[in-house]
C-alpha atoms as an extended CHARMM CRD file, in Angstrom:
* protein
*
       288  EXT
         1         1  MET       CA            -75.2840000000       12.3700000000      -22.1170000000  PROA      1               0.0000000000
         2         2  GLU       CA            -76.2040000000       10.4770000000      -25.2530000000  PROA      2               0.0000000000
         3         3  TRP       CA            -73.5470000000        7.9480000000      -26.3020000000  PROA      3               0.0000000000
         4         4  LEU       CA            -72.1960000000        7.8220000000      -29.8540000000  PROA      4               0.0000000000
         5         5  ASN       CA            -70.3800000000        4.7190000000      -31.0120000000  PROA      5               0.0000000000
         6         6  TYR       CA            -67.1790000000        6.1060000000      -32.5000000000  PROA      6               0.0000000000
         7         7  HSD       CA            -66.3610000000        2.7760000000      -34.1550000000  PROA      7               0.0000000000
         8         8  HSD       CA            -69.5100000000        3.2040000000      -36.2240000000  PROA      8               0.0000000000
         9         9  LEU       CA            -68.5740000000        6.8030000000      -36.9930000000  PROA      9               0.0000000000
        10        10  TYR       CA            -65.0550000000        5.7600000000      -38.0160000000  PROA      10              0.0000000000
        11        11  TYR       CA            -66.3730000000        3.1150000000      -40.4490000000  PROA      11              0.0000000000
        12        12  PHE       CA            -68.7620000000        5.6330000000      -41.9950000000  PROA      12              0.0000000000
        13        13  TRP       CA            -65.9800000000        8.2260000000      -42.2380000000  PROA      13              0.0000000000
        14        14  THR       CA            -63.7160000000        5.7030000000      -43.9860000000  PROA      14              0.0000000000
        15        15  VAL       CA            -66.4820000000        4.7210000000      -46.4430000000  PROA      15              0.0000000000
        16        16  ALA       CA            -67.1080000000        8.4150000000      -47.2610000000  PROA      16              0.0000000000
        17        17  LYS       CA            -63.4090000000        9.1250000000      -47.7220000000  PROA      17              0.0000000000
        18        18  GLU       CA            -62.8680000000        6.0570000000      -49.9280000000  PROA      18              0.0000000000
        19        19  GLU       CA            -66.1720000000        6.6960000000      -51.7260000000  PROA      19              0.0000000000
        20        20  SER       CA            -66.7400000000        2.9390000000      -51.6880000000  PROA      20              0.0000000000
        21        21  PHE       CA            -67.8210000000        0.2150000000      -49.2780000000  PROA      21              0.0000000000
        22        22  THR       CA            -65.5020000000       -2.2150000000      -51.0070000000  PROA      22              0.0000000000
        23        23  LYS       CA            -62.4140000000        0.0280000000      -50.7160000000  PROA      23              0.0000000000
        24        24  ALA       CA            -63.2970000000        0.8730000000      -47.1130000000  PROA      24              0.0000000000
        25        25  ALA       CA            -63.5910000000       -2.8230000000      -46.2600000000  PROA      25              0.0000000000
        26        26  THR       CA            -60.1910000000       -3.4800000000      -47.8030000000  PROA      26              0.0000000000
        27        27  LYS       CA            -58.6210000000       -0.5720000000      -45.8670000000  PROA      27              0.0000000000
        28        28  LEU       CA            -60.2600000000       -1.6520000000      -42.6180000000  PROA      28              0.0000000000
        29        29  ARG       CA            -59.4450000000       -5.3140000000      -43.2500000000  PROA      29              0.0000000000
        30        30  ILE       CA            -62.9610000000       -6.5210000000      -42.4640000000  PROA      30              0.0000000000
        31        31  ALA       CA            -65.7730000000       -7.9210000000      -44.5630000000  PROA      31              0.0000000000
        32        32  GLN       CA            -67.8270000000       -5.4920000000      -46.6410000000  PROA      32              0.0000000000
        33        33  SER       CA            -71.0040000000       -6.7850000000      -44.9850000000  PROA      33              0.0000000000
        34        34  ALA       CA            -69.5580000000       -5.8190000000      -41.6040000000  PROA      34              0.0000000000
        35        35  VAL       CA            -68.8470000000       -2.3050000000      -42.8210000000  PROA      35              0.0000000000
        36        36  SER       CA            -72.3950000000       -1.9680000000      -44.1750000000  PROA      36              0.0000000000
        37        37  LEU       CA            -73.8130000000       -3.1720000000      -40.8650000000  PROA      37              0.0000000000
        38        38  GLN       CA            -71.7360000000       -0.6500000000      -38.8640000000  PROA      38              0.0000000000
        39        39  VAL       CA            -72.8740000000        2.2460000000      -41.0870000000  PROA      39              0.0000000000
        40        40  ALA       CA            -76.5040000000        1.0740000000      -40.8640000000  PROA      40              0.0000000000
        41        41  GLN       CA            -76.2590000000        1.0160000000      -37.0790000000  PROA      41              0.0000000000
        42        42  LEU       CA            -74.9280000000        4.5890000000      -37.0760000000  PROA      42              0.0000000000
        43        43  GLU       CA            -77.8550000000        5.6700000000      -39.2850000000  PROA      43              0.0000000000
        44        44  ASP       CA            -80.2750000000        3.9560000000      -36.8940000000  PROA      44              0.0000000000
        45        45  ARG       CA            -78.6390000000        5.7030000000      -33.9350000000  PROA      45              0.0000000000
        46        46  LEU       CA            -78.8690000000        9.1330000000      -35.5790000000  PROA      46              0.0000000000
        47        47  GLY       CA            -82.2840000000        8.5560000000      -37.1350000000  PROA      47              0.0000000000
        48        48  LYS       CA            -81.0500000000        9.7880000000      -40.5170000000  PROA      48              0.0000000000
        49        49  LYS       CA            -79.9250000000        8.2280000000      -43.7650000000  PROA      49              0.0000000000
        50        50  LEU       CA            -76.2840000000        9.1970000000      -44.3520000000  PROA      50              0.0000000000
        51        51  ILE       CA            -75.7040000000        7.5280000000      -47.7150000000  PROA      51              0.0000000000
        52        52  ASP       CA            -77.9540000000        7.7060000000      -50.7650000000  PROA      52              0.0000000000
        53        53  ARG       CA            -78.3940000000        4.0560000000      -51.8070000000  PROA      53              0.0000000000
        54        54  SER       CA            -80.7600000000        4.8000000000      -54.7080000000  PROA      54              0.0000000000
        55        55  THR       CA            -77.9240000000        4.5260000000      -57.2160000000  PROA      55              0.0000000000
        56        56  SER       CA            -75.1080000000        2.0040000000      -57.4370000000  PROA      56              0.0000000000
        57        57  LYS       CA            -72.9250000000        4.0550000000      -59.8070000000  PROA      57              0.0000000000
        58        58  LYS       CA            -71.3410000000        6.2960000000      -57.2220000000  PROA      58              0.0000000000
        59        59  LEU       CA            -71.4820000000        6.6310000000      -53.4950000000  PROA      59              0.0000000000
        60        60  ASN       CA            -73.2990000000        9.8450000000      -52.6010000000  PROA      60              0.0000000000
        61        61  LEU       CA            -73.7890000000       11.3130000000      -49.1700000000  PROA      61              0.0000000000
        62        62  THR       CA            -77.1200000000       12.7670000000      -48.1460000000  PROA      62              0.0000000000
        63        63  GLU       CA            -77.2260000000       16.2500000000      -46.6130000000  PROA      63              0.0000000000
        64        64  ALA       CA            -77.1280000000       14.6780000000      -43.1560000000  PROA      64              0.0000000000
        65        65  GLY       CA            -74.2630000000       12.4870000000      -44.3390000000  PROA      65              0.0000000000
        66        66  ARG       CA            -72.2150000000       15.4880000000      -45.3990000000  PROA      66              0.0000000000
        67        67  ILE       CA            -72.7650000000       17.1560000000      -42.0220000000  PROA      67              0.0000000000
        68        68  VAL       CA            -71.7090000000       13.9900000000      -40.1670000000  PROA      68              0.0000000000
        69        69  PHE       CA            -68.6950000000       13.4980000000      -42.4400000000  PROA      69              0.0000000000
        70        70  ASN       CA            -67.4840000000       17.0880000000      -41.8790000000  PROA      70              0.0000000000
        71        71  GLN       CA            -67.8010000000       16.7280000000      -38.1280000000  PROA      71              0.0000000000
        72        72  ALA       CA            -66.0630000000       13.3380000000      -38.2480000000  PROA      72              0.0000000000
        73        73  GLU       CA            -63.1790000000       14.9330000000      -40.1560000000  PROA      73              0.0000000000
        74        74  GLU       CA            -62.6540000000       17.3570000000      -37.2780000000  PROA      74              0.0000000000
        75        75  ILE       CA            -63.1110000000       14.7120000000      -34.5790000000  PROA      75              0.0000000000
        76        76  PHE       CA            -60.5410000000       12.3540000000      -36.0510000000  PROA      76              0.0000000000
        77        77  ARG       CA            -58.1390000000       15.1660000000      -36.9240000000  PROA      77              0.0000000000
        78        78  GLN       CA            -58.2100000000       16.3060000000      -33.3030000000  PROA      78              0.0000000000
        79        79  GLY       CA            -57.8170000000       12.7180000000      -32.1560000000  PROA      79              0.0000000000
        80        80  LYS       CA            -54.6930000000       12.3030000000      -34.2910000000  PROA      80              0.0000000000
        81        81  GLU       CA            -53.4040000000       15.6510000000      -33.0690000000  PROA      81              0.0000000000
        82        82  LEU       CA            -53.8990000000       14.5720000000      -29.4460000000  PROA      82              0.0000000000
        83        83  VAL       CA            -52.0550000000       11.2800000000      -29.9370000000  PROA      83              0.0000000000
        84        84  ASP       CA            -49.2080000000       12.9610000000      -31.8840000000  PROA      84              0.0000000000
        85        85  SER       CA            -48.8000000000       15.7090000000      -29.2900000000  PROA      85              0.0000000000
        86        86  ILE       CA            -48.7080000000       13.3080000000      -26.3300000000  PROA      86              0.0000000000
        87        87  ARG       CA            -46.1190000000       11.2010000000      -28.1080000000  PROA      87              0.0000000000
        88        88  ASP       CA            -44.0620000000       14.3290000000      -28.6060000000  PROA      88              0.0000000000
        89        89  GLY       CA            -44.0100000000       14.8630000000      -24.8510000000  PROA      89              0.0000000000
        90        90  GLY       CA            -46.2680000000       17.9040000000      -24.6930000000  PROA      90              0.0000000000
        91        91  LEU       CA            -49.5360000000       19.3270000000      -25.9260000000  PROA      91              0.0000000000
        92        92  HSD       CA            -49.1400000000       21.0480000000      -29.2610000000  PROA      92              0.0000000000
        93        93  SER       CA            -51.7710000000       22.3340000000      -31.6300000000  PROA      93              0.0000000000
        94        94  SER       CA            -51.7810000000       22.6740000000      -35.3970000000  PROA      94              0.0000000000
        95        95  VAL       CA            -53.3830000000       25.7990000000      -36.7940000000  PROA      95              0.0000000000
        96        96  ARG       CA            -54.4180000000       25.6820000000      -40.4400000000  PROA      96              0.0000000000
        97        97  PHE       CA            -54.6700000000       28.9510000000      -42.3380000000  PROA      97              0.0000000000
        98        98  GLY       CA            -55.8900000000       29.5900000000      -45.8360000000  PROA      98              0.0000000000
        99        99  ALA       CA            -54.7880000000       32.7240000000      -47.7030000000  PROA      99              0.0000000000
       100       100  LEU       CA            -55.8360000000       34.2280000000      -51.0050000000  PROA      100             0.0000000000
       101       101  GLY       CA            -53.0610000000       34.0070000000      -53.5840000000  PROA      101             0.0000000000
       102       102  SER       CA            -53.1180000000       37.7800000000      -54.1360000000  PROA      102             0.0000000000
       103       103  LEU       CA            -52.6130000000       38.5960000000      -50.4610000000  PROA      103             0.0000000000
       104       104  SER       CA            -49.4550000000       40.4170000000      -49.4510000000  PROA      104             0.0000000000
       105       105  LYS       CA            -46.8470000000       38.0060000000      -48.0840000000  PROA      105             0.0000000000
       106       106  ASN       CA            -45.4730000000       40.8340000000      -45.9180000000  PROA      106             0.0000000000
       107       107  LEU       CA            -48.8570000000       41.1850000000      -44.2960000000  PROA      107             0.0000000000
       108       108  GLN       CA            -49.1830000000       37.4300000000      -43.7580000000  PROA      108             0.0000000000
       109       109  ILE       CA            -45.8830000000       37.3470000000      -41.8970000000  PROA      109             0.0000000000
       110       110  LYS       CA            -46.9390000000       40.3840000000      -39.8420000000  PROA      110             0.0000000000
       111       111  LEU       CA            -50.2970000000       38.8660000000      -38.8230000000  PROA      111             0.0000000000
       112       112  LEU       CA            -48.9760000000       35.3480000000      -38.2280000000  PROA      112             0.0000000000
       113       113  MET       CA            -45.9390000000       36.4230000000      -36.1940000000  PROA      113             0.0000000000
       114       114  PRO       CA            -47.5390000000       35.6000000000      -32.7710000000  PROA      114             0.0000000000
       115       115  LEU       CA            -48.0600000000       32.0310000000      -33.9930000000  PROA      115             0.0000000000
       116       116  LEU       CA            -44.6280000000       31.8100000000      -35.6130000000  PROA      116             0.0000000000
       117       117  GLN       CA            -43.0380000000       32.8720000000      -32.3060000000  PROA      117             0.0000000000
       118       118  ASN       CA            -45.1080000000       30.4290000000      -30.2710000000  PROA      118             0.0000000000
       119       119  SER       CA            -43.5720000000       26.9450000000      -30.0300000000  PROA      119             0.0000000000
       120       120  ASP       CA            -46.8820000000       25.4680000000      -28.9170000000  PROA      120             0.0000000000
       121       121  PHE       CA            -48.3130000000       25.7690000000      -32.3880000000  PROA      121             0.0000000000
       122       122  GLU       CA            -47.5720000000       24.0420000000      -35.6850000000  PROA      122             0.0000000000
       123       123  LEU       CA            -48.6210000000       26.3930000000      -38.4730000000  PROA      123             0.0000000000
       124       124  SER       CA            -49.7480000000       25.4870000000      -41.9760000000  PROA      124             0.0000000000
       125       125  VAL       CA            -50.7770000000       27.9450000000      -44.6940000000  PROA      125             0.0000000000
       126       126  ASP       CA            -52.6260000000       26.8610000000      -47.8360000000  PROA      126             0.0000000000
       127       127  VAL       CA            -52.9610000000       29.3030000000      -50.7440000000  PROA      127             0.0000000000
       128       128  GLY       CA            -55.9840000000       29.2370000000      -53.0280000000  PROA      128             0.0000000000
       129       129  ASP       CA            -58.9460000000       31.0610000000      -54.5130000000  PROA      129             0.0000000000
       130       130  ALA       CA            -61.8590000000       32.2660000000      -52.4230000000  PROA      130             0.0000000000
       131       131  ASN       CA            -64.3210000000       29.5010000000      -53.3160000000  PROA      131             0.0000000000
       132       132  THR       CA            -61.8470000000       26.7090000000      -52.6540000000  PROA      132             0.0000000000
       133       133  LEU       CA            -60.7560000000       28.1480000000      -49.3050000000  PROA      133             0.0000000000
       134       134  LEU       CA            -64.3590000000       28.7180000000      -48.1760000000  PROA      134             0.0000000000
       135       135  SER       CA            -65.2360000000       25.1220000000      -49.0720000000  PROA      135             0.0000000000
       136       136  ARG       CA            -62.2180000000       23.8670000000      -47.1110000000  PROA      136             0.0000000000
       137       137  LEU       CA            -63.1360000000       26.0410000000      -44.1200000000  PROA      137             0.0000000000
       138       138  LYS       CA            -66.7370000000       24.7960000000      -44.0670000000  PROA      138             0.0000000000
       139       139  GLY       CA            -65.4060000000       21.2550000000      -44.3740000000  PROA      139             0.0000000000
       140       140  PHE       CA            -63.1680000000       21.6740000000      -41.2960000000  PROA      140             0.0000000000
       141       141  HSD       CA            -59.9790000000       21.3840000000      -43.3810000000  PROA      141             0.0000000000
       142       142  LEU       CA            -58.9870000000       24.9430000000      -42.3900000000  PROA      142             0.0000000000
       143       143  ASP       CA            -59.3260000000       26.9540000000      -39.1850000000  PROA      143             0.0000000000
       144       144  VAL       CA            -59.0650000000       30.4940000000      -40.5920000000  PROA      144             0.0000000000
       145       145  ILE       CA            -58.9750000000       32.2780000000      -43.9550000000  PROA      145             0.0000000000
       146       146  LEU       CA            -56.9540000000       35.4850000000      -44.4390000000  PROA      146             0.0000000000
       147       147  CYS       CA            -58.4170000000       37.7030000000      -47.1260000000  PROA      147             0.0000000000
       148       148  ASP       CA            -58.5750000000       41.2900000000      -48.3670000000  PROA      148             0.0000000000
       149       149  VAL       CA            -62.2220000000       41.2720000000      -49.5340000000  PROA      149             0.0000000000
       150       150  PRO       CA            -65.3480000000       41.0390000000      -47.4020000000  PROA      150             0.0000000000
       151       151  TYR       CA            -67.3150000000       37.8410000000      -47.8860000000  PROA      151             0.0000000000
       152       152  PRO       CA            -71.1340000000       37.9360000000      -48.2290000000  PROA      152             0.0000000000
       153       153  HSD       CA            -72.7160000000       37.0390000000      -44.9140000000  PROA      153             0.0000000000
       154       154  SER       CA            -75.9760000000       35.1690000000      -44.3350000000  PROA      154             0.0000000000
       155       155  GLU       CA            -77.6930000000       33.8980000000      -41.1900000000  PROA      155             0.0000000000
       156       156  GLU       CA            -77.5090000000       30.3490000000      -42.5450000000  PROA      156             0.0000000000
       157       157  GLU       CA            -73.7340000000       30.4850000000      -43.0460000000  PROA      157             0.0000000000
       158       158  PRO       CA            -71.8360000000       29.0820000000      -40.0460000000  PROA      158             0.0000000000
       159       159  LEU       CA            -69.0070000000       31.6130000000      -40.5310000000  PROA      159             0.0000000000
       160       160  ILE       CA            -67.9900000000       34.9540000000      -39.1020000000  PROA      160             0.0000000000
       161       161  GLN       CA            -65.7150000000       37.6020000000      -40.5380000000  PROA      161             0.0000000000
       162       162  LYS       CA            -63.6640000000       40.1210000000      -38.5930000000  PROA      162             0.0000000000
       163       163  GLU       CA            -61.4030000000       42.9400000000      -39.6930000000  PROA      163             0.0000000000
       164       164  ILE       CA            -57.8950000000       42.1460000000      -38.4990000000  PROA      164             0.0000000000
       165       165  ALA       CA            -55.8010000000       44.9820000000      -40.0010000000  PROA      165             0.0000000000
       166       166  LYS       CA            -55.8320000000       47.9260000000      -42.3590000000  PROA      166             0.0000000000
       167       167  GLU       CA            -52.9300000000       49.3730000000      -44.3020000000  PROA      167             0.0000000000
       168       168  PRO       CA            -52.7340000000       52.8190000000      -45.9830000000  PROA      168             0.0000000000
       169       169  TYR       CA            -52.5650000000       53.0470000000      -49.7690000000  PROA      169             0.0000000000
       170       170  CYS       CA            -49.7540000000       54.9620000000      -51.3900000000  PROA      170             0.0000000000
       171       171  LEU       CA            -48.1460000000       55.5350000000      -54.7930000000  PROA      171             0.0000000000
       172       172  VAL       CA            -44.6190000000       54.1600000000      -54.9180000000  PROA      172             0.0000000000
       173       173  ALA       CA            -41.9430000000       54.2980000000      -57.5910000000  PROA      173             0.0000000000
       174       174  ARG       CA            -38.2540000000       54.0820000000      -58.1910000000  PROA      174             0.0000000000
       175       175  LYS       CA            -36.5830000000       57.4300000000      -57.5690000000  PROA      175             0.0000000000
       176       176  LYS       CA            -37.2910000000       59.7850000000      -60.4450000000  PROA      176             0.0000000000
       177       177  LYS       CA            -35.3080000000       62.6890000000      -61.8890000000  PROA      177             0.0000000000
       178       178  GLY       CA            -36.7130000000       65.6780000000      -63.6900000000  PROA      178             0.0000000000
       179       179  ALA       CA            -40.5010000000       65.7960000000      -63.3150000000  PROA      179             0.0000000000
       180       180  ASN       CA            -41.5050000000       66.6980000000      -59.7640000000  PROA      180             0.0000000000
       181       181  SER       CA            -45.2820000000       67.0150000000      -59.5450000000  PROA      181             0.0000000000
       182       182  LEU       CA            -47.5810000000       64.0280000000      -59.2510000000  PROA      182             0.0000000000
       183       183  SER       CA            -49.3390000000       65.0620000000      -62.4220000000  PROA      183             0.0000000000
       184       184  GLU       CA            -46.0610000000       65.2040000000      -64.3640000000  PROA      184             0.0000000000
       185       185  LEU       CA            -44.9020000000       61.8620000000      -63.0260000000  PROA      185             0.0000000000
       186       186  ILE       CA            -48.1360000000       60.0770000000      -63.9590000000  PROA      186             0.0000000000
       187       187  GLU       CA            -48.2180000000       61.7100000000      -67.3760000000  PROA      187             0.0000000000
       188       188  LYS       CA            -44.6350000000       60.6710000000      -68.0730000000  PROA      188             0.0000000000
       189       189  TYR       CA            -44.4960000000       57.1890000000      -66.5330000000  PROA      189             0.0000000000
       190       190  GLY       CA            -48.1040000000       55.9640000000      -66.1800000000  PROA      190             0.0000000000
       191       191  VAL       CA            -49.5770000000       54.1020000000      -63.2370000000  PROA      191             0.0000000000
       192       192  TYR       CA            -50.5400000000       50.5640000000      -62.2620000000  PROA      192             0.0000000000
       193       193  LEU       CA            -53.6620000000       50.2470000000      -60.0940000000  PROA      193             0.0000000000
       194       194  PRO       CA            -55.2450000000       47.4080000000      -58.1210000000  PROA      194             0.0000000000
       195       195  ALA       CA            -57.9610000000       45.3300000000      -59.7850000000  PROA      195             0.0000000000
       196       196  LYS       CA            -61.0810000000       47.1780000000      -60.9520000000  PROA      196             0.0000000000
       197       197  SER       CA            -63.1220000000       45.0800000000      -58.5010000000  PROA      197             0.0000000000
       198       198  ASN       CA            -61.1100000000       46.5190000000      -55.5920000000  PROA      198             0.0000000000
       199       199  PRO       CA            -63.0390000000       49.3990000000      -53.9380000000  PROA      199             0.0000000000
       200       200  ALA       CA            -59.7770000000       51.2970000000      -53.4590000000  PROA      200             0.0000000000
       201       201  THR       CA            -59.3100000000       51.5730000000      -57.2190000000  PROA      201             0.0000000000
       202       202  SER       CA            -62.4530000000       53.6420000000      -57.8040000000  PROA      202             0.0000000000
       203       203  GLU       CA            -61.4620000000       55.8770000000      -54.8690000000  PROA      203             0.0000000000
       204       204  ILE       CA            -57.9720000000       56.4220000000      -56.3420000000  PROA      204             0.0000000000
       205       205  GLU       CA            -59.4620000000       57.2370000000      -59.7440000000  PROA      205             0.0000000000
       206       206  THR       CA            -61.9210000000       59.6500000000      -58.1040000000  PROA      206             0.0000000000
       207       207  PHE       CA            -59.0190000000       61.3490000000      -56.3320000000  PROA      207             0.0000000000
       208       208  PHE       CA            -57.1690000000       61.9090000000      -59.6270000000  PROA      208             0.0000000000
       209       209  LYS       CA            -60.3670000000       63.2380000000      -61.2110000000  PROA      209             0.0000000000
       210       210  LYS       CA            -60.8960000000       65.7490000000      -58.3880000000  PROA      210             0.0000000000
       211       211  GLN       CA            -57.2630000000       66.8470000000      -58.6820000000  PROA      211             0.0000000000
       212       212  LYS       CA            -57.7830000000       67.1830000000      -62.4380000000  PROA      212             0.0000000000
       213       213  ILE       CA            -54.9240000000       64.8050000000      -63.0470000000  PROA      213             0.0000000000
       214       214  LYS       CA            -55.2050000000       62.9250000000      -66.3020000000  PROA      214             0.0000000000
       215       215  ILE       CA            -54.0790000000       59.4150000000      -65.5150000000  PROA      215             0.0000000000
       216       216  ARG       CA            -52.4950000000       56.9320000000      -67.9000000000  PROA      216             0.0000000000
       217       217  VAL       CA            -53.3910000000       53.5590000000      -66.4650000000  PROA      217             0.0000000000
       218       218  LYS       CA            -50.9590000000       50.9010000000      -67.6320000000  PROA      218             0.0000000000
       219       219  GLY       CA            -52.8060000000       48.0110000000      -65.9810000000  PROA      219             0.0000000000
       220       220  TYR       CA            -55.1340000000       46.8140000000      -63.2490000000  PROA      220             0.0000000000
       221       221  ILE       CA            -53.4310000000       44.1340000000      -61.1350000000  PROA      221             0.0000000000
       222       222  ASP       CA            -55.1250000000       41.8630000000      -58.5890000000  PROA      222             0.0000000000
       223       223  ASP       CA            -51.9040000000       40.7910000000      -56.8400000000  PROA      223             0.0000000000
       224       224  ILE       CA            -49.9530000000       42.8280000000      -54.3070000000  PROA      224             0.0000000000
       225       225  ALA       CA            -46.7350000000       40.8790000000      -54.9350000000  PROA      225             0.0000000000
       226       226  LEU       CA            -46.9570000000       41.5960000000      -58.6780000000  PROA      226             0.0000000000
       227       227  LEU       CA            -47.6720000000       45.2810000000      -58.0230000000  PROA      227             0.0000000000
       228       228  ARG       CA            -44.5150000000       45.4090000000      -55.9040000000  PROA      228             0.0000000000
       229       229  LEU       CA            -42.4580000000       43.7770000000      -58.6780000000  PROA      229             0.0000000000
       230       230  LEU       CA            -43.8440000000       46.2140000000      -61.2480000000  PROA      230             0.0000000000
       231       231  SER       CA            -42.7280000000       49.1230000000      -59.0880000000  PROA      231             0.0000000000
       232       232  LEU       CA            -39.2330000000       47.6260000000      -58.9500000000  PROA      232             0.0000000000
       233       233  GLU       CA            -38.9020000000       46.5580000000      -62.5750000000  PROA      233             0.0000000000
       234       234  THR       CA            -40.6390000000       49.3930000000      -64.4290000000  PROA      234             0.0000000000
       235       235  ASP       CA            -40.6050000000       53.1990000000      -64.3530000000  PROA      235             0.0000000000
       236       236  ALA       CA            -44.3570000000       53.3950000000      -63.6820000000  PROA      236             0.0000000000
       237       237  LEU       CA            -45.9540000000       54.5600000000      -60.4470000000  PROA      237             0.0000000000
       238       238  VAL       CA            -47.7810000000       51.8430000000      -58.5670000000  PROA      238             0.0000000000
       239       239  ALA       CA            -50.7370000000       52.1370000000      -56.1600000000  PROA      239             0.0000000000
       240       240  ILE       CA            -50.2040000000       49.6130000000      -53.3980000000  PROA      240             0.0000000000
       241       241  PRO       CA            -50.9530000000       49.1080000000      -49.6580000000  PROA      241             0.0000000000
       242       242  ARG       CA            -47.8260000000       50.3450000000      -47.9060000000  PROA      242             0.0000000000
       243       243  VAL       CA            -47.2490000000       46.9430000000      -46.2530000000  PROA      243             0.0000000000
       244       244  GLY       CA            -46.8180000000       45.4060000000      -49.7020000000  PROA      244             0.0000000000
       245       245  ALA       CA            -43.6290000000       47.4240000000      -50.2930000000  PROA      245             0.0000000000
       246       246  GLU       CA            -42.5250000000       47.8880000000      -46.6840000000  PROA      246             0.0000000000
       247       247  ARG       CA            -39.0860000000       46.3040000000      -47.0540000000  PROA      247             0.0000000000
       248       248  GLU       CA            -38.2460000000       48.2050000000      -50.2650000000  PROA      248             0.0000000000
       249       249  LEU       CA            -39.3050000000       51.5020000000      -48.6990000000  PROA      249             0.0000000000
       250       250  LYS       CA            -37.0620000000       50.8460000000      -45.6810000000  PROA      250             0.0000000000
       251       251  LEU       CA            -34.1560000000       50.0590000000      -47.9920000000  PROA      251             0.0000000000
       252       252  LYS       CA            -35.0420000000       53.1300000000      -50.0910000000  PROA      252             0.0000000000
       253       253  THR       CA            -35.2230000000       50.9810000000      -53.2150000000  PROA      253             0.0000000000
       254       254  LEU       CA            -38.6350000000       52.5660000000      -53.6380000000  PROA      254             0.0000000000
       255       255  VAL       CA            -39.9520000000       55.9380000000      -52.5470000000  PROA      255             0.0000000000
       256       256  VAL       CA            -43.4750000000       57.0940000000      -51.6650000000  PROA      256             0.0000000000
       257       257  VAL       CA            -44.5960000000       59.5320000000      -54.2960000000  PROA      257             0.0000000000
       258       258  HSD       CA            -47.9900000000       60.1250000000      -52.6950000000  PROA      258             0.0000000000
       259       259  GLU       CA            -49.8610000000       58.7640000000      -49.6750000000  PROA      259             0.0000000000
       260       260  PHE       CA            -53.6350000000       58.7570000000      -49.8910000000  PROA      260             0.0000000000
       261       261  ARG       CA            -55.3880000000       60.1640000000      -46.8210000000  PROA      261             0.0000000000
       262       262  ALA       CA            -58.0040000000       57.9420000000      -45.2270000000  PROA      262             0.0000000000
       263       263  LEU       CA            -57.7280000000       55.2890000000      -47.9510000000  PROA      263             0.0000000000
       264       264  TYR       CA            -56.9220000000       51.8690000000      -46.6060000000  PROA      264             0.0000000000
       265       265  GLN       CA            -56.7840000000       48.2750000000      -47.7480000000  PROA      265             0.0000000000
       266       266  LYS       CA            -58.6810000000       46.2930000000      -45.1370000000  PROA      266             0.0000000000
       267       267  PHE       CA            -57.7820000000       42.7240000000      -44.2690000000  PROA      267             0.0000000000
       268       268  TYR       CA            -60.0760000000       40.1370000000      -42.7020000000  PROA      268             0.0000000000
       269       269  VAL       CA            -60.1500000000       36.7620000000      -41.0700000000  PROA      269             0.0000000000
       270       270  VAL       CA            -63.0040000000       34.3270000000      -41.7650000000  PROA      270             0.0000000000
       271       271  MET       CA            -63.6990000000       31.6210000000      -39.1710000000  PROA      271             0.0000000000
       272       272  ARG       CA            -66.3940000000       29.2540000000      -38.0370000000  PROA      272             0.0000000000
       273       273  GLN       CA            -68.9610000000       30.6580000000      -35.6260000000  PROA      273             0.0000000000
       274       274  HSD       CA            -69.4750000000       29.4850000000      -32.0460000000  PROA      274             0.0000000000
       275       275  SER       CA            -66.0630000000       27.8150000000      -31.9110000000  PROA      275             0.0000000000
       276       276  ASN       CA            -63.7190000000       27.9480000000      -28.9320000000  PROA      276             0.0000000000
       277       277  ARG       CA            -60.8960000000       27.1430000000      -31.3080000000  PROA      277             0.0000000000
       278       278  SER       CA            -61.7020000000       30.2020000000      -33.4260000000  PROA      278             0.0000000000
       279       279  GLU       CA            -61.8030000000       32.4260000000      -30.3330000000  PROA      279             0.0000000000
       280       280  LYS       CA            -58.3890000000       31.2030000000      -29.1720000000  PROA      280             0.0000000000
       281       281  ILE       CA            -56.8300000000       31.7400000000      -32.5930000000  PROA      281             0.0000000000
       282       282  MET       CA            -58.3480000000       35.2260000000      -32.7810000000  PROA      282             0.0000000000
       283       283  ALA       CA            -56.8930000000       36.0800000000      -29.3610000000  PROA      283             0.0000000000
       284       284  LEU       CA            -53.4430000000       35.0500000000      -30.6490000000  PROA      284             0.0000000000
       285       285  LEU       CA            -53.7690000000       37.0550000000      -33.8500000000  PROA      285             0.0000000000
       286       286  ASN       CA            -54.7370000000       40.1530000000      -31.8790000000  PROA      286             0.0000000000
       287       287  GLN       CA            -51.2610000000       40.0800000000      -30.3180000000  PROA      287             0.0000000000
       288       288  SER       CA            -49.7470000000       41.0790000000      -33.6810000000  PROA      288             0.0000000000
């Protein structure tokens, strides 16, 4: 087994996080020359330059430096987790999820319930856009991303994506009086649909066209929570995955006007490949 000096790695990690040898030396309470020497010894050990020293304006990591930094982030996170868990009197594990802002909160609770009910895990959920979450996942700041759109896959990308759930689409509304048929309801009250970029939207529009129903689209909304609120606060019909309005349907605050056959919103998890941690988290999620 080849030995890696973790003191050297820690000094490099600190320099990269502080983006400065001077700031790192101050934080570590040692001379700047000592920090530089430790980083140079790590570079010699790995046989790669980790920091681009061609410019003095800003500290820039090389490609190898970014890889080492990302791995160091995970190593020292797990080290801190180990120390914290032992001090607490038992082994605990933090699981860090990222979720798209538009994702149904009902669905998140449903999927995360096995973790919420397991006292061995400390759960954190960060909300953000797709690019930010992907960057955080690749940088070992997240373990899993929950999303409702498939991500492009490439052989070079160290990520895998798996379908975790699918929920049927339906049209919901507050209880209506008078008009009975779907065509009459849509003509009278209009309809809100998911975003145009959502594959389900084109399928819903195709359904209406085949049924010769002239639709009056009041808006395209890329947020399940907002679609739910629109169904509660307006007279319009709303196309939404059933899970997004599950509570209101149980309470009969909303009613299903139409349920689309074989039309589902699919939900996915994105994780790092070849990771025992990812496999364990996936096994827990499959209990939901």
